C-alpha positions in Angstrom: 105.2 39.9 45.0 103.4 42.0 43.5 101.3 45.1 44.6 98.2 47.0 42.9 98.8 49.3 41.0 97.4 51.6 44.1 99.1 50.6 46.4 102.2 50.8 44.3 101.2 54.5 43.2 101.1 55.1 47.3 104.7 54.1 47.3 105.4 56.5 44.9 103.6 59.6 46.8 105.1 59.3 49.8 108.4 59.6 47.8 107.5 62.2 46.8 106.3 63.5 49.6 109.7 63.1 52.1 111.8 65.0 49.5 109.1 68.2 49.5 109.0 67.9 52.9 112.3 66.9 55.0 114.9 69.1 53.1 112.2 72.3 54.3 112.4 71.0 58.0 115.9 71.1 57.5 116.3 74.6 56.0 113.9 75.5 59.2 115.9 74.2 61.9 119.5 75.0 59.8 118.1 79.1 61.0 116.8 78.1 64.3 119.2 79.7 66.8 119.3 76.2 68.9 121.3 74.8 66.0 124.4 76.5 66.0 126.9 77.9 69.1 130.3 77.3 67.6 129.4 74.8 65.2 126.8 72.6 65.7 125.1 71.7 68.0 123.7 68.4 69.4 120.0 69.4 68.6 121.2 70.1 64.9 122.3 66.9 64.8 120.1 65.0 65.6 118.0 66.7 63.5 120.3 66.6 60.7 120.7 62.1 61.0 116.6 61.9 61.3 116.4 64.4 58.3 118.6 61.9 56.3 117.4 58.5 57.2 113.9 60.4 56.3 115.7 61.1 52.6 116.9 57.4 52.4 113.7 55.3 53.6 111.5 57.8 51.3 114.1 57.1 48.4 113.8 53.7 49.1 109.6 53.5 49.4 109.3 55.7 46.2 111.6 53.5 44.2 110.0 50.3 45.2 106.9 52.3 43.6 108.5 52.7 40.6 109.5 49.8 40.5 105.1 48.1 40.9 104.4 50.7 38.2 106.7 49.9 35.9 106.1 45.5 36.8 102.5 45.8 36.3 102.7 48.1 33.1 104.2 45.5 31.4 100.4 43.5 31.1 102.4 40.0 29.8 103.0 38.1 33.3 106.2 35.9 33.7 104.4 32.9 33.3 102.2 33.0 30.3 105.4 34.6 28.2 109.0 33.2 29.7 111.2 35.2 29.0 114.5 32.9 26.8 117.8 32.7 28.6 120.7 31.4 27.0 
């Protein structure tokens, strides 16, 4: 499957946006009084899991966007120039 250049850059932007937003969100949760009571509370734990999962998804989406953008850059399709494998 190939993606358009526009779709590839959108996926890259989503990955960057994820890494720009979620660490700041976690910093704010960390400072919240509801996060700590002789250790992390359920409030903190739920938001930590949400942040980690979102960062993993954002990383994968951004990585797919980068791969798609690089594949679109080559300009030569595999059908036009097959690889010579031994």
